Structures are given as C-alpha cells and as structure tokens.
N, CA, C, O and CB atoms as a CASP TS submission, in Angstrom:
PFRMAT TS
TARGET T0000
AUTHOR 0000-0000-0000
METHOD Language model
MODEL 1
PARENT N/A
ATOM      1  N   MET     1      12.334 -31.504  13.087  1.00  0.00           N
ATOM      2  CA  MET     1      11.527 -30.405  12.569  1.00  0.00           C
ATOM      3  C   MET     1      10.656 -30.929  11.434  1.00  0.00           C
ATOM      4  O   MET     1      11.133 -31.654  10.561  1.00  0.00           O
ATOM      5  CB  MET     1      12.424 -29.226  12.085  1.00  0.00           C
ATOM      6  N   LEU     2       9.409 -30.567  11.451  1.00  0.00           N
ATOM      7  CA  LEU     2       8.471 -30.998  10.422  1.00  0.00           C
ATOM      8  C   LEU     2       8.255 -29.896   9.406  1.00  0.00           C
ATOM      9  O   LEU     2       7.884 -28.782   9.775  1.00  0.00           O
ATOM     10  CB  LEU     2       7.139 -31.414  11.044  1.00  0.00           C
ATOM     11  N   GLY     3       8.478 -30.182   8.139  1.00  0.00           N
ATOM     12  CA  GLY     3       8.216 -29.210   7.090  1.00  0.00           C
ATOM     13  C   GLY     3       9.161 -28.029   7.124  1.00  0.00           C
ATOM     14  O   GLY     3      10.201 -28.057   7.782  1.00  0.00           O
ATOM     15  N   LYS     4       8.779 -26.994   6.404  1.00  0.00           N
ATOM     16  CA  LYS     4       9.589 -25.778   6.305  1.00  0.00           C
ATOM     17  C   LYS     4       9.080 -24.733   7.288  1.00  0.00           C
ATOM     18  O   LYS     4       7.894 -24.712   7.617  1.00  0.00           O
ATOM     19  CB  LYS     4       9.568 -25.217   4.862  1.00  0.00           C
ATOM     20  N   PRO     5       9.982 -23.859   7.761  1.00  0.00           N
ATOM     21  CA  PRO     5       9.519 -22.776   8.658  1.00  0.00           C
ATOM     22  C   PRO     5       8.614 -21.806   7.906  1.00  0.00           C
ATOM     23  O   PRO     5       8.749 -21.616   6.697  1.00  0.00           O
ATOM     24  CB  PRO     5      10.727 -22.010   9.264  1.00  0.00           C
ATOM     25  N   ILE     6       7.712 -21.212   8.626  1.00  0.00           N
ATOM     26  CA  ILE     6       6.761 -20.258   8.058  1.00  0.00           C
ATOM     27  C   ILE     6       7.264 -18.838   8.304  1.00  0.00           C
ATOM     28  O   ILE     6       7.665 -18.495   9.417  1.00  0.00           O
ATOM     29  CB  ILE     6       5.341 -20.454   8.669  1.00  0.00           C
ATOM     30  N   ALA     7       7.238 -18.020   7.258  1.00  0.00           N
ATOM     31  CA  ALA     7       7.620 -16.614   7.405  1.00  0.00           C
ATOM     32  C   ALA     7       6.418 -15.838   7.936  1.00  0.00           C
ATOM     33  O   ALA     7       5.323 -15.924   7.379  1.00  0.00           O
ATOM     34  CB  ALA     7       8.119 -16.014   6.043  1.00  0.00           C
ATOM     35  N   LEU     8       6.620 -15.095   8.992  1.00  0.00           N
ATOM     36  CA  LEU     8       5.545 -14.286   9.558  1.00  0.00           C
ATOM     37  C   LEU     8       5.513 -12.925   8.880  1.00  0.00           C
ATOM     38  O   LEU     8       6.556 -12.339   8.591  1.00  0.00           O
ATOM     39  CB  LEU     8       5.721 -14.127  11.084  1.00  0.00           C
ATOM     40  N   ILE     9       4.324 -12.437   8.634  1.00  0.00           N
ATOM     41  CA  ILE     9       4.140 -11.129   8.009  1.00  0.00           C
ATOM     42  C   ILE     9       3.775 -10.136   9.102  1.00  0.00           C
ATOM     43  O   ILE     9       2.867 -10.379   9.897  1.00  0.00           O
ATOM     44  CB  ILE     9       3.037 -11.173   6.891  1.00  0.00           C
ATOM     45  N   GLN    10       4.482  -9.026   9.136  1.00  0.00           N
ATOM     46  CA  GLN    10       4.193  -7.999  10.136  1.00  0.00           C
ATOM     47  C   GLN    10       3.051  -7.116   9.630  1.00  0.00           C
ATOM     48  O   GLN    10       3.147  -6.525   8.555  1.00  0.00           O
ATOM     49  CB  GLN    10       5.462  -7.144  10.443  1.00  0.00           C
ATOM     50  N   VAL    11       1.994  -7.031  10.392  1.00  0.00           N
ATOM     51  CA  VAL    11       0.844  -6.203  10.042  1.00  0.00           C
ATOM     52  C   VAL    11       1.061  -4.824  10.636  1.00  0.00           C
ATOM     53  O   VAL    11       1.337  -4.697  11.828  1.00  0.00           O
ATOM     54  CB  VAL    11      -0.494  -6.832  10.549  1.00  0.00           C
ATOM     55  N   PRO    12       0.937  -3.779   9.805  1.00  0.00           N
ATOM     56  CA  PRO    12       1.152  -2.433  10.350  1.00  0.00           C
ATOM     57  C   PRO    12       0.101  -2.082  11.390  1.00  0.00           C
ATOM     58  O   PRO    12      -1.053  -2.498  11.287  1.00  0.00           O
ATOM     59  CB  PRO    12       1.138  -1.395   9.228  1.00  0.00           C
ATOM     60  N   ASN    13       0.508  -1.315  12.392  1.00  0.00           N
ATOM     61  CA  ASN    13      -0.441  -0.905  13.423  1.00  0.00           C
ATOM     62  C   ASN    13      -1.026   0.472  13.120  1.00  0.00           C
ATOM     63  O   ASN    13      -1.798   1.014  13.911  1.00  0.00           O
ATOM     64  CB  ASN    13       0.236  -0.898  14.795  1.00  0.00           C
ATOM     65  N   GLN    14      -0.659   1.022  11.989  1.00  0.00           N
ATOM     66  CA  GLN    14      -1.214   2.317  11.602  1.00  0.00           C
ATOM     67  C   GLN    14      -2.260   2.113  10.523  1.00  0.00           C
ATOM     68  O   GLN    14      -2.255   1.103   9.819  1.00  0.00           O
ATOM     69  CB  GLN    14      -0.104   3.275  11.111  1.00  0.00           C
ATOM     70  N   ARG    15      -3.146   3.070  10.401  1.00  0.00           N
ATOM     71  CA  ARG    15      -4.220   2.972   9.411  1.00  0.00           C
ATOM     72  C   ARG    15      -4.109   4.042   8.339  1.00  0.00           C
ATOM     73  O   ARG    15      -4.815   3.971   7.333  1.00  0.00           O
ATOM     74  CB  ARG    15      -5.568   3.072  10.090  1.00  0.00           C
ATOM     75  N   LEU    16      -3.245   5.029   8.525  1.00  0.00           N
ATOM     76  CA  LEU    16      -3.100   6.121   7.566  1.00  0.00           C
ATOM     77  C   LEU    16      -1.623   6.253   7.210  1.00  0.00           C
ATOM     78  O   LEU    16      -0.767   6.334   8.091  1.00  0.00           O
ATOM     79  CB  LEU    16      -3.664   7.466   8.142  1.00  0.00           C
ATOM     80  N   PHE    17      -1.334   6.273   5.917  1.00  0.00           N
ATOM     81  CA  PHE    17       0.037   6.282   5.429  1.00  0.00           C
ATOM     82  C   PHE    17       0.290   7.500   4.564  1.00  0.00           C
ATOM     83  O   PHE    17      -0.558   7.882   3.757  1.00  0.00           O
ATOM     84  CB  PHE    17       0.336   5.009   4.648  1.00  0.00           C
ATOM     85  N   GLY    18       1.449   8.110   4.729  1.00  0.00           N
ATOM     86  CA  GLY    18       1.894   9.146   3.806  1.00  0.00           C
ATOM     87  C   GLY    18       2.425   8.479   2.539  1.00  0.00           C
ATOM     88  O   GLY    18       2.457   7.252   2.446  1.00  0.00           O
ATOM     89  N   MET    19       2.838   9.283   1.571  1.00  0.00           N
ATOM     90  CA  MET    19       3.307   8.772   0.282  1.00  0.00           C
ATOM     91  C   MET    19       4.469   7.787   0.440  1.00  0.00           C
ATOM     92  O   MET    19       4.458   6.715  -0.164  1.00  0.00           O
ATOM     93  CB  MET    19       3.732   9.930  -0.613  1.00  0.00           C
ATOM     94  N   LYS    20       5.460   8.143   1.242  1.00  0.00           N
ATOM     95  CA  LYS    20       6.647   7.301   1.398  1.00  0.00           C
ATOM     96  C   LYS    20       6.288   5.971   2.043  1.00  0.00           C
ATOM     97  O   LYS    20       6.707   4.917   1.566  1.00  0.00           O
ATOM     98  CB  LYS    20       7.710   8.021   2.234  1.00  0.00           C
ATOM     99  N   ALA    21       5.516   6.013   3.121  1.00  0.00           N
ATOM    100  CA  ALA    21       5.146   4.781   3.821  1.00  0.00           C
ATOM    101  C   ALA    21       4.239   3.902   2.954  1.00  0.00           C
ATOM    102  O   ALA    21       4.377   2.679   2.951  1.00  0.00           O
ATOM    103  CB  ALA    21       4.446   5.113   5.149  1.00  0.00           C
ATOM    104  N   ALA    22       3.314   4.527   2.221  1.00  0.00           N
ATOM    105  CA  ALA    22       2.406   3.768   1.352  1.00  0.00           C
ATOM    106  C   ALA    22       3.174   3.098   0.219  1.00  0.00           C
ATOM    107  O   ALA    22       2.915   1.938  -0.101  1.00  0.00           O
ATOM    108  CB  ALA    22       1.313   4.686   0.776  1.00  0.00           C
ATOM    109  N   SER    23       4.108   3.808  -0.387  1.00  0.00           N
ATOM    110  CA  SER    23       4.885   3.215  -1.474  1.00  0.00           C
ATOM    111  C   SER    23       5.768   2.087  -0.938  1.00  0.00           C
ATOM    112  O   SER    23       5.986   1.089  -1.626  1.00  0.00           O
ATOM    113  CB  SER    23       5.749   4.289  -2.175  1.00  0.00           C
ATOM    114  N   HIS    24       6.273   2.243   0.278  1.00  0.00           N
ATOM    115  CA  HIS    24       7.060   1.181   0.895  1.00  0.00           C
ATOM    116  C   HIS    24       6.175  -0.045   1.168  1.00  0.00           C
ATOM    117  O   HIS    24       6.588  -1.178   0.918  1.00  0.00           O
ATOM    118  CB  HIS    24       7.713   1.685   2.208  1.00  0.00           C
ATOM    119  N   TYR    25       4.978   0.182   1.673  1.00  0.00           N
ATOM    120  CA  TYR    25       4.022  -0.905   1.952  1.00  0.00           C
ATOM    121  C   TYR    25       3.682  -1.677   0.678  1.00  0.00           C
ATOM    122  O   TYR    25       3.559  -2.901   0.698  1.00  0.00           O
ATOM    123  CB  TYR    25       2.731  -0.339   2.586  1.00  0.00           C
ATOM    124  N   LEU    26       3.529  -0.934  -0.447  1.00  0.00           N
ATOM    125  CA  LEU    26       3.204  -1.571  -1.724  1.00  0.00           C
ATOM    126  C   LEU    26       4.438  -2.046  -2.479  1.00  0.00           C
ATOM    127  O   LEU    26       4.317  -2.670  -3.533  1.00  0.00           O
ATOM    128  CB  LEU    26       2.427  -0.615  -2.590  1.00  0.00           C
ATOM    129  N   ASP    27       5.627  -1.757  -1.948  1.00  0.00           N
ATOM    130  CA  ASP    27       6.891  -2.147  -2.567  1.00  0.00           C
ATOM    131  C   ASP    27       7.015  -1.578  -3.978  1.00  0.00           C
ATOM    132  O   ASP    27       7.314  -2.297  -4.932  1.00  0.00           O
ATOM    133  CB  ASP    27       7.016  -3.671  -2.602  1.00  0.00           C
ATOM    134  N   MET    28       6.778  -0.273  -4.086  1.00  0.00           N
ATOM    135  CA  MET    28       6.929   0.418  -5.367  1.00  0.00           C
ATOM    136  C   MET    28       7.513   1.805  -5.127  1.00  0.00           C
ATOM    137  O   MET    28       7.506   2.310  -4.005  1.00  0.00           O
ATOM    138  CB  MET    28       5.569   0.516  -6.112  1.00  0.00           C
ATOM    139  N   HIS    29       8.010   2.403  -6.185  1.00  0.00           N
ATOM    140  CA  HIS    29       8.594   3.739  -6.106  1.00  0.00           C
ATOM    141  C   HIS    29       7.493   4.761  -5.824  1.00  0.00           C
ATOM    142  O   HIS    29       6.349   4.578  -6.240  1.00  0.00           O
ATOM    143  CB  HIS    29       9.348   4.092  -7.418  1.00  0.00           C
ATOM    144  N   GLU    30       7.838   5.820  -5.128  1.00  0.00           N
ATOM    145  CA  GLU    30       6.856   6.875  -4.813  1.00  0.00           C
ATOM    146  C   GLU    30       6.244   7.466  -6.081  1.00  0.00           C
ATOM    147  O   GLU    30       5.049   7.756  -6.111  1.00  0.00           O
ATOM    148  CB  GLU    30       7.517   7.992  -3.987  1.00  0.00           C
ATOM    149  N   GLN    31       7.043   7.644  -7.116  1.00  0.00           N
ATOM    150  CA  GLN    31       6.525   8.230  -8.356  1.00  0.00           C
ATOM    151  C   GLN    31       5.503   7.295  -9.022  1.00  0.00           C
ATOM    152  O   GLN    31       4.538   7.761  -9.626  1.00  0.00           O
ATOM    153  CB  GLN    31       7.685   8.531  -9.332  1.00  0.00           C
ATOM    154  N   THR    32       5.713   5.996  -8.911  1.00  0.00           N
ATOM    155  CA  THR    32       4.744   5.037  -9.457  1.00  0.00           C
ATOM    156  C   THR    32       3.426   5.152  -8.713  1.00  0.00           C
ATOM    157  O   THR    32       2.364   5.157  -9.335  1.00  0.00           O
ATOM    158  CB  THR    32       5.286   3.590  -9.367  1.00  0.00           C
ATOM    159  N   LEU    33       3.479   5.244  -7.390  1.00  0.00           N
ATOM    160  CA  LEU    33       2.254   5.406  -6.602  1.00  0.00           C
ATOM    161  C   LEU    33       1.575   6.725  -6.936  1.00  0.00           C
ATOM    162  O   LEU    33       0.349   6.779  -7.033  1.00  0.00           O
ATOM    163  CB  LEU    33       2.562   5.336  -5.096  1.00  0.00           C
ATOM    164  N   ARG    34       2.341   7.777  -7.112  1.00  0.00           N
ATOM    165  CA  ARG    34       1.773   9.072  -7.483  1.00  0.00           C
ATOM    166  C   ARG    34       1.018   8.969  -8.811  1.00  0.00           C
ATOM    167  O   ARG    34      -0.083   9.504  -8.942  1.00  0.00           O
ATOM    168  CB  ARG    34       2.883  10.140  -7.581  1.00  0.00           C
ATOM    169  N   LYS    35       1.609   8.277  -9.803  1.00  0.00           N
ATOM    170  CA  LYS    35       0.951   8.102 -11.108  1.00  0.00           C
ATOM    171  C   LYS    35      -0.320   7.272 -10.970  1.00  0.00           C
ATOM    172  O   LYS    35      -1.349   7.608 -11.556  1.00  0.00           O
ATOM    173  CB  LYS    35       1.911   7.432 -12.112  1.00  0.00           C
ATOM    174  N   LEU    36      -0.252   6.188 -10.197  1.00  0.00           N
ATOM    175  CA  LEU    36      -1.442   5.358  -9.995  1.00  0.00           C
ATOM    176  C   LEU    36      -2.557   6.140  -9.307  1.00  0.00           C
ATOM    177  O   LEU    36      -3.734   5.939  -9.604  1.00  0.00           O
ATOM    178  CB  LEU    36      -1.091   4.117  -9.171  1.00  0.00           C
ATOM    179  N   THR    37      -2.191   7.020  -8.397  1.00  0.00           N
ATOM    180  CA  THR    37      -3.184   7.866  -7.722  1.00  0.00           C
ATOM    181  C   THR    37      -3.785   8.856  -8.706  1.00  0.00           C
ATOM    182  O   THR    37      -5.000   9.055  -8.718  1.00  0.00           O
ATOM    183  CB  THR    37      -2.548   8.616  -6.530  1.00  0.00           C
ATOM    184  N   ASP    38      -2.946   9.482  -9.535  1.00  0.00           N
ATOM    185  CA  ASP    38      -3.447  10.426 -10.535  1.00  0.00           C
ATOM    186  C   ASP    38      -4.383   9.750 -11.536  1.00  0.00           C
ATOM    187  O   ASP    38      -5.319  10.374 -12.036  1.00  0.00           O
ATOM    188  CB  ASP    38      -2.280  11.075 -11.274  1.00  0.00           C
ATOM    189  N   LEU    39      -4.125   8.465 -11.827  1.00  0.00           N
ATOM    190  CA  LEU    39      -4.972   7.700 -12.751  1.00  0.00           C
ATOM    191  C   LEU    39      -6.234   7.164 -12.071  1.00  0.00           C
ATOM    192  O   LEU    39      -7.117   6.625 -12.738  1.00  0.00           O
ATOM    193  CB  LEU    39      -4.179   6.540 -13.347  1.00  0.00           C
ATOM    194  N   GLY    40      -6.320   7.311 -10.746  1.00  0.00           N
ATOM    195  CA  GLY    40      -7.486   6.856 -10.006  1.00  0.00           C
ATOM    196  C   GLY    40      -7.453   5.383  -9.639  1.00  0.00           C
ATOM    197  O   GLY    40      -8.462   4.843  -9.186  1.00  0.00           O
ATOM    198  N   GLU    41      -6.315   4.719  -9.823  1.00  0.00           N
ATOM    199  CA  GLU    41      -6.215   3.302  -9.500  1.00  0.00           C
ATOM    200  C   GLU    41      -6.007   3.068  -8.006  1.00  0.00           C
ATOM    201  O   GLU    41      -6.367   2.012  -7.487  1.00  0.00           O
ATOM    202  CB  GLU    41      -5.081   2.672 -10.282  1.00  0.00           C
ATOM    203  N   VAL    42      -5.430   4.045  -7.317  1.00  0.00           N
ATOM    204  CA  VAL    42      -5.290   4.015  -5.860  1.00  0.00           C
ATOM    205  C   VAL    42      -5.860   5.331  -5.349  1.00  0.00           C
ATOM    206  O   VAL    42      -5.436   6.407  -5.772  1.00  0.00           O
ATOM    207  CB  VAL    42      -3.775   3.812  -5.407  1.00  0.00           C
ATOM    208  N   LYS    43      -6.813   5.240  -4.448  1.00  0.00           N
ATOM    209  CA  LYS    43      -7.456   6.449  -3.936  1.00  0.00           C
ATOM    210  C   LYS    43      -6.685   6.996  -2.742  1.00  0.00           C
ATOM    211  O   LYS    43      -6.219   6.248  -1.882  1.00  0.00           O
ATOM    212  CB  LYS    43      -8.917   6.163  -3.543  1.00  0.00           C
ATOM    213  N   ALA    44      -6.565   8.313  -2.711  1.00  0.00           N
ATOM    214  CA  ALA    44      -5.862   8.985  -1.617  1.00  0.00           C
ATOM    215  C   ALA    44      -6.804   9.986  -0.947  1.00  0.00           C
ATOM    216  O   ALA    44      -7.752  10.474  -1.562  1.00  0.00           O
ATOM    217  CB  ALA    44      -4.579   9.700  -2.136  1.00  0.00           C
ATOM    218  N   LYS    45      -6.531  10.273   0.290  1.00  0.00           N
ATOM    219  CA  LYS    45      -7.215  11.331   1.037  1.00  0.00           C
ATOM    220  C   LYS    45      -6.304  12.552   1.043  1.00  0.00           C
ATOM    221  O   LYS    45      -5.094  12.429   0.853  1.00  0.00           O
ATOM    222  CB  LYS    45      -7.569  10.873   2.507  1.00  0.00           C
ATOM    223  N   ARG    46      -6.874  13.711   1.257  1.00  0.00           N
ATOM    224  CA  ARG    46      -6.084  14.936   1.326  1.00  0.00           C
ATOM    225  C   ARG    46      -6.005  15.393   2.773  1.00  0.00           C
ATOM    226  O   ARG    46      -7.013  15.504   3.471  1.00  0.00           O
ATOM    227  CB  ARG    46      -6.693  16.048   0.429  1.00  0.00           C
ATOM    228  N   LEU    47      -4.783  15.651   3.200  1.00  0.00           N
ATOM    229  CA  LEU    47      -4.555  16.204   4.531  1.00  0.00           C
ATOM    230  C   LEU    47      -3.658  17.412   4.322  1.00  0.00           C
ATOM    231  O   LEU    47      -2.434  17.291   4.275  1.00  0.00           O
ATOM    232  CB  LEU    47      -3.907  15.142   5.528  1.00  0.00           C
ATOM    233  N   GLY    48      -4.276  18.572   4.197  1.00  0.00           N
ATOM    234  CA  GLY    48      -3.526  19.774   3.822  1.00  0.00           C
ATOM    235  C   GLY    48      -3.021  19.604   2.403  1.00  0.00           C
ATOM    236  O   GLY    48      -3.815  19.414   1.481  1.00  0.00           O
ATOM    237  N   GLU    49      -1.731  19.668   2.218  1.00  0.00           N
ATOM    238  CA  GLU    49      -1.117  19.482   0.898  1.00  0.00           C
ATOM    239  C   GLU    49      -0.636  18.053   0.677  1.00  0.00           C
ATOM    240  O   GLU    49      -0.092  17.736  -0.381  1.00  0.00           O
ATOM    241  CB  GLU    49       0.048  20.440   0.728  1.00  0.00           C
ATOM    242  N   ARG    50      -0.834  17.189   1.670  1.00  0.00           N
ATOM    243  CA  ARG    50      -0.311  15.819   1.592  1.00  0.00           C
ATOM    244  C   ARG    50      -1.350  14.826   1.098  1.00  0.00           C
ATOM    245  O   ARG    50      -2.538  14.949   1.397  1.00  0.00           O
ATOM    246  CB  ARG    50       0.200  15.380   2.948  1.00  0.00           C
ATOM    247  N   ARG    51      -0.889  13.847   0.343  1.00  0.00           N
ATOM    248  CA  ARG    51      -1.717  12.707  -0.034  1.00  0.00           C
ATOM    249  C   ARG    51      -1.551  11.658   1.052  1.00  0.00           C
ATOM    250  O   ARG    51      -0.433  11.313   1.435  1.00  0.00           O
ATOM    251  CB  ARG    51      -1.325  12.139  -1.452  1.00  0.00           C
ATOM    252  N   MET    52      -2.666  11.160   1.539  1.00  0.00           N
ATOM    253  CA  MET    52      -2.638  10.133   2.583  1.00  0.00           C
ATOM    254  C   MET    52      -3.441   8.935   2.085  1.00  0.00           C
ATOM    255  O   MET    52      -4.441   9.089   1.384  1.00  0.00           O
ATOM    256  CB  MET    52      -3.215  10.679   3.945  1.00  0.00           C
ATOM    257  N   TYR    53      -2.990   7.755   2.454  1.00  0.00           N
ATOM    258  CA  TYR    53      -3.608   6.516   1.990  1.00  0.00           C
ATOM    259  C   TYR    53      -4.058   5.695   3.190  1.00  0.00           C
ATOM    260  O   TYR    53      -3.324   5.557   4.169  1.00  0.00           O
ATOM    261  CB  TYR    53      -2.628   5.703   1.105  1.00  0.00           C
ATOM    262  N   THR    54      -5.264   5.152   3.110  1.00  0.00           N
ATOM    263  CA  THR    54      -5.751   4.305   4.190  1.00  0.00           C
ATOM    264  C   THR    54      -5.243   2.878   3.976  1.00  0.00           C
ATOM    265  O   THR    54      -5.004   2.447   2.848  1.00  0.00           O
ATOM    266  CB  THR    54      -7.306   4.337   4.263  1.00  0.00           C
ATOM    267  N   LEU    55      -5.087   2.165   5.076  1.00  0.00           N
ATOM    268  CA  LEU    55      -4.661   0.767   5.007  1.00  0.00           C
ATOM    269  C   LEU    55      -5.654  -0.036   4.171  1.00  0.00           C
ATOM    270  O   LEU    55      -5.251  -0.898   3.390  1.00  0.00           O
ATOM    271  CB  LEU    55      -4.530   0.160   6.427  1.00  0.00           C
ATOM    272  N   GLU    56      -6.924   0.235   4.326  1.00  0.00           N
ATOM    273  CA  GLU    56      -7.949  -0.487   3.566  1.00  0.00           C
ATOM    274  C   GLU    56      -7.791  -0.268   2.061  1.00  0.00           C
ATOM    275  O   GLU    56      -7.946  -1.208   1.282  1.00  0.00           O
ATOM    276  CB  GLU    56      -9.346  -0.048   4.014  1.00  0.00           C
ATOM    277  N   GLU    57      -7.486   0.961   1.646  1.00  0.00           N
ATOM    278  CA  GLU    57      -7.312   1.245   0.224  1.00  0.00           C
ATOM    279  C   GLU    57      -6.069   0.553  -0.328  1.00  0.00           C
ATOM    280  O   GLU    57      -6.094   0.026  -1.441  1.00  0.00           O
ATOM    281  CB  GLU    57      -7.221   2.754  -0.010  1.00  0.00           C
ATOM    282  N   LEU    58      -4.994   0.552   0.435  1.00  0.00           N
ATOM    283  CA  LEU    58      -3.775  -0.115  -0.025  1.00  0.00           C
ATOM    284  C   LEU    58      -4.010  -1.623  -0.143  1.00  0.00           C
ATOM    285  O   LEU    58      -3.567  -2.248  -1.106  1.00  0.00           O
ATOM    286  CB  LEU    58      -2.598   0.173   0.940  1.00  0.00           C
ATOM    287  N   ASP    59      -4.704  -2.200   0.831  1.00  0.00           N
ATOM    288  CA  ASP    59      -5.011  -3.628   0.762  1.00  0.00           C
ATOM    289  C   ASP    59      -5.971  -3.931  -0.385  1.00  0.00           C
ATOM    290  O   ASP    59      -5.847  -4.976  -1.024  1.00  0.00           O
ATOM    291  CB  ASP    59      -5.608  -4.109   2.087  1.00  0.00           C
ATOM    292  N   ARG    60      -6.917  -3.051  -0.657  1.00  0.00           N
ATOM    293  CA  ARG    60      -7.842  -3.235  -1.785  1.00  0.00           C
ATOM    294  C   ARG    60      -7.066  -3.261  -3.092  1.00  0.00           C
ATOM    295  O   ARG    60      -7.320  -4.106  -3.950  1.00  0.00           O
ATOM    296  CB  ARG    60      -8.911  -2.112  -1.817  1.00  0.00           C
ATOM    297  N   PHE    61      -6.121  -2.340  -3.249  1.00  0.00           N
ATOM    298  CA  PHE    61      -5.309  -2.292  -4.458  1.00  0.00           C
ATOM    299  C   PHE    61      -4.556  -3.614  -4.638  1.00  0.00           C
ATOM    300  O   PHE    61      -4.493  -4.149  -5.745  1.00  0.00           O
ATOM    301  CB  PHE    61      -4.319  -1.105  -4.402  1.00  0.00           C
ATOM    302  N   ILE    62      -3.990  -4.134  -3.560  1.00  0.00           N
ATOM    303  CA  ILE    62      -3.264  -5.402  -3.634  1.00  0.00           C
ATOM    304  C   ILE    62      -4.208  -6.536  -4.040  1.00  0.00           C
ATOM    305  O   ILE    62      -3.867  -7.344  -4.904  1.00  0.00           O
ATOM    306  CB  ILE    62      -2.593  -5.722  -2.279  1.00  0.00           C
ATOM    307  N   GLU    63      -5.380  -6.599  -3.428  1.00  0.00           N
ATOM    308  CA  GLU    63      -6.344  -7.657  -3.746  1.00  0.00           C
ATOM    309  C   GLU    63      -6.829  -7.587  -5.188  1.00  0.00           C
ATOM    310  O   GLU    63      -7.139  -8.618  -5.785  1.00  0.00           O
ATOM    311  CB  GLU    63      -7.531  -7.575  -2.809  1.00  0.00           C
ATOM    312  N   ASP    64      -6.901  -6.379  -5.758  1.00  0.00           N
ATOM    313  CA  ASP    64      -7.405  -6.212  -7.128  1.00  0.00           C
ATOM    314  C   ASP    64      -6.344  -6.451  -8.194  1.00  0.00           C
ATOM    315  O   ASP    64      -6.653  -6.428  -9.386  1.00  0.00           O
ATOM    316  CB  ASP    64      -7.971  -4.828  -7.297  1.00  0.00           C
ATOM    317  N   LEU    65      -5.092  -6.680  -7.784  1.00  0.00           N
ATOM    318  CA  LEU    65      -4.053  -6.974  -8.777  1.00  0.00           C
ATOM    319  C   LEU    65      -4.385  -8.292  -9.475  1.00  0.00           C
ATOM    320  O   LEU    65      -4.917  -9.212  -8.853  1.00  0.00           O
ATOM    321  CB  LEU    65      -2.639  -7.043  -8.108  1.00  0.00           C
ATOM    322  N   PRO    66      -4.070  -8.379 -10.767  1.00  0.00           N
ATOM    323  CA  PRO    66      -4.379  -9.622 -11.487  1.00  0.00           C
ATOM    324  C   PRO    66      -3.548 -10.799 -11.001  1.00  0.00           C
ATOM    325  O   PRO    66      -2.429 -10.637 -10.513  1.00  0.00           O
ATOM    326  CB  PRO    66      -4.157  -9.430 -12.974  1.00  0.00           C
ATOM    327  N   GLU    67      -4.119 -11.979 -11.145  1.00  0.00           N
ATOM    328  CA  GLU    67      -3.411 -13.206 -10.771  1.00  0.00           C
ATOM    329  C   GLU    67      -2.300 -13.463 -11.784  1.00  0.00           C
ATOM    330  O   GLU    67      -2.399 -13.056 -12.941  1.00  0.00           O
ATOM    331  CB  GLU    67      -4.391 -14.424 -10.701  1.00  0.00           C
ATOM    332  N   TRP    68      -1.252 -14.134 -11.347  1.00  0.00           N
ATOM    333  CA  TRP    68      -0.136 -14.462 -12.241  1.00  0.00           C
ATOM    334  C   TRP    68      -0.345 -15.838 -12.802  1.00  0.00           C
ATOM    335  O   TRP    68       0.477 -16.318 -13.583  1.00  0.00           O
ATOM    336  CB  TRP    68       1.219 -14.379 -11.512  1.00  0.00           C
TER
END
C-alpha cells in the first residue's frame, strides 16, 4: 500500500436544508445556527414558519470562515 488511505466526503444530494439538517451539516448546535441567522451571518429562506437553508449558502458560510 502506498501512502495513507484517503477519507471520502459524502456530498449531500439535497439542496434545501431545515434547521436540524443545516446545523448537522455545519457541525454546530441548532441554537448557534439560529443566532448566526438572526445576526445575518448565515442567510435563510422562509418556507411557511420554517427557516430553510440552501446548500450554496451553507457552503459559502464554510468558505468565509477565517483560516486557522
């Protein structure tokens, strides 16, 4: 075997996420995502009374995080 095995990342096949799925995708608590949305750092769409997040917006938020 050459080198180390590569971990594969599963890409979601959905484009619209509810609060629970979006917070899971971002690996954060739902309340943290709710606060970030209220502060305008993550944009949400409205579907009735629900906050919905697009895959593009979640990926944008990840890309805009500061480097370590």
